N, C-alpha and C positions, 0 to 999 in steps of 0.2 A: 908701272908704265908699259904701255903697248905700242908697239911699232908694227905697221902693216908690212908683212913680208914682201921681199923683192925677188925671192927665189923659192921654189917648191920646197917643202919641209917634210920630216918624217913624221910618223903618226903621233909620237909623243910630243913632238915640237908644236903640232897643230893643236893637240889638247891643251898644252901649256899656254899656247897663244889664246885659246878660248877663255882660259881663267883669268889671264891678264887682261883681255878685253873686257870681261865681265867686271873685274876690280876697277878698271879705269873708268867705266860707264855707269856703274849701278847707282851711284848717288844722283845721277842726272836722268835716270830712267824708272826708278822704282815706283813713282807715282803713277806712270803709265800702266805698269804691271798691276798695281793695286786697282786702279779704275777698271782695267780689263777684267780682272778676276771678280770683282764686286758686281759689275754690270753683267758679266757672263754668267753669274749665279742668280740673276733676277727671277728666273723661274722657280729655283729652289727656295728663294726667299719667299715668293708668293705662297708656296705651299706651306712654309713655316708660319707666315703671318696669318693666313686664312685656311687652317686645316679643315674647317667645317664648310668652306665655300669653294669647293673644287669645280671650276669650270674648265673643261678640257680645252676649249677654243682660247680661252684667255691665257691658260698656261702655255699653249703652243705659240700664241703671239708674242708673249713676253720672252720666251725661250728663243725665238727667231730674232726679235729685236735685240735681245741681250747678246746673241752671237755675232750679229752685224756690227754693233757698237764696240764689243770687246775686240773684234778684229781690227777696227780703226785704231784702238789703243795700242794693240800689239804691233801693228804695222808702224805705228810712231816709234816704237823701241827700235825696230830695224833701222829706220831712217836716222834716228839720233845716234845710235851706236856706230853706224857707218859714218856719219858726219865727224864724230870724234875720232874714229880710227883714221880718217882721212885728213884730219886737221883743218876742217872747214868750220865756219860758224854754224851754230845750232840755233833752232827756233822755227816755229811754223810747221813742225812735223805732223801735228794733228790735221791741220788743213790739208796738207800734201796726201796724207793717208786717206782722208775722207774722199778727195778726188779720185784716187786710185782704187777705191773699193769696188766700183762697178767692174773693172777689169779683173780685179782679184776674184770676184764672185764668178765671173765667166771662166777664168782660168781654173778654179776649184771644181766647177761642173764639169769642164772638159777632162780634168784629172780623174774625177769620179767615174766618168764613162769609160775612159781607157783602162783604168784599173779594174772596173767592173767587167769590161769585155774580157780581159785577161784572166778573170776568175771564172768565166763560163765553162771552160773545159774541166775545171775541177768540179763544178756542180753537175755536169753531164756524167763524168765518171762516178761521182758519188751516187747519182740516181741509178745508173746501170749496176753498179756494185750491189746496191740494196734490192733492185728488181730481180737479179739473177741469183741472189743469195750467195755471193762470193764469200770465200773464207774471211774470218775476221781480220787477218793480217793483211790481206789484200784490200779490204774495205778502209783500213787505216792508211796503208802505205800509198795506194793509188792517189787519192785525193791530197795526202800529204806532200807527194812528190809535185804535183801540179800546183800546190799552193805557192810554190816558188815563183810561178809566173806573175801573179798580181804583185808579190813582194818585189820582184825585180823591176816591174814598171813603176811601183811607188817610189823605190829608191831612186830610180832614173829621173823621176819628175819632181823630186822632193825640193830642188832649188829653184823651181819656177817662181815662187813667191818672192825669193831674194832678188832674182833678176828682174822681176816686174817692179818691186819696190825701189831698189837702190839704183837701178839703171833705167827706170822709166820706159820699159819695154812693153809690147803688147802681149796679150795672154798666150797665143800660139808661139810667138817668137821666144817668149820666156821658156815655155816647156821644151821647145826644140833646143835652146841653149843648155837647159838643164840636162837633157838626154845626151847631148854632145859632151858635156863636162863629165858626167859619171861614166860614159862609155870607156871601157878599159880600166876603170877604177872601181868597179862595182863592190868588190869584197872590201877594199880599203874604206870606202865610204860607209858601207853597212857596219863595218867594225866600229868606227868613230862614232857614228850616229847611235849605235847600240850602247856604247859607253855612256853617252850623255842620257840616254833614255833610261838606262838601269840606275844611274845616280839619282835621276828626278823621281823615279817610281818609288825607290827605297826611301827617299826623303818624305814623300807624300804618305807612304804606308806607315813609316815609323811615327810621323807627327800626328796622323789621324788616329792611330791606335793609342799613343799616349794621351792625346786629348780626350778621346772617348773614355779611356780607362780612368783617367784622373777625374772627369766629371762624374763617372759612375760611383767612384769612391767618395768623393766629396758630397755628392747629393744622396748617398745612401742613408736611408733614415729620415732625410729632410722631405723628400717628395717620392712618390711612388707611382707605379702605373704609367699612364700615357704622359703624364707631366715629366717624369724622369727620362723617359725615352726621347721626348721632344728637345729637353735641355741638353741631353747627351748629343743629339743630332746637331743642335745649334753650335755647341762647342767644337764639334768636329768640323763643321762647315767653315767656322771662323779660323780654325787652325789651317785648313787646306787653303784658304784664301791668303793667309799670311805666308804660307810656304810658296805660293804662286809669285809673291812679291820677289822672291830670290830665284826660284827655279825658271820662270819664264825669261827673264834677262839673261840668265846663264845659257839656256838652250838656243836662244836667238844669237848670243855671242858665238856659240859653237857652230851654228849654221853659217854665220858670216865667215868665221875663221876657215871653215871646210871650203866654203864657196871660193874664197880668194886663193886658196892653195890649189883648188882644181883649176881655176882660171890660169894660174901661173903654169900648171903642168900642160894645159892645152896649148897655151901660147908657145911654150918651149917646144912642144911636139909639132906644132904648125911651122915654127922656125926651122926646125931640124928637117922637116919635109921639103921646105923651100930651098934649103942649102943642098939637099941631095939632088933636087931637080936641076940645079945649076951646075952640079959637078959633071 
């Protein structure tokens, strides 16, 4: 049972809330995750189905189309999980997600530009370090320190998609809200997001390794050469798609849980400031 919080929570409580939200919504969103994973892999599927007919332009077109359609499916997960958490009727999320896709694309492009601009100093320092033949420790440490700039910007803007989808905001407004929510809570946000990412990466790695290993063992002696490699790759892709059915809804549940916690913290801070101004 998941209940949307009414007061800021501790890190452990937010993570626990993400699991509760995932458990309360998974049966009603897993097919969105499956559809998004399958369609998002359409470029890989093309390479598997037609390994001897590799048209670069067709692969790129399928990859772009798959990326756009999978975004609609994943956006529908945000909308349905939010509806369930808020206790409102569900239904029609795919249509809403499709209508908000253009704004989501614009916001993603804006985010890419901002994060890319933040990475420019790192690139400049890296180029200077190599041109001037800096010591190895300086070549590593300088860009590494500056790598924190794009990471900070990425974390600050990571809730833009949540604001755009669940609150129907514009691209710029969503990014501004995300930055405002994360400001002052960057380390807290990065820590919780890292926990979720680590869980998902480990799940993907373990399942892919097990699937590939089992396929190699089962097929040993039955098929050899290119056929064995192809069948191993197919089993790995299928396993990764199946993991996505669980991993994607969980990560989206985590994003929603973090987003609502940050909003409560911001609203509490704004209220405190107003009270102080009246004192």
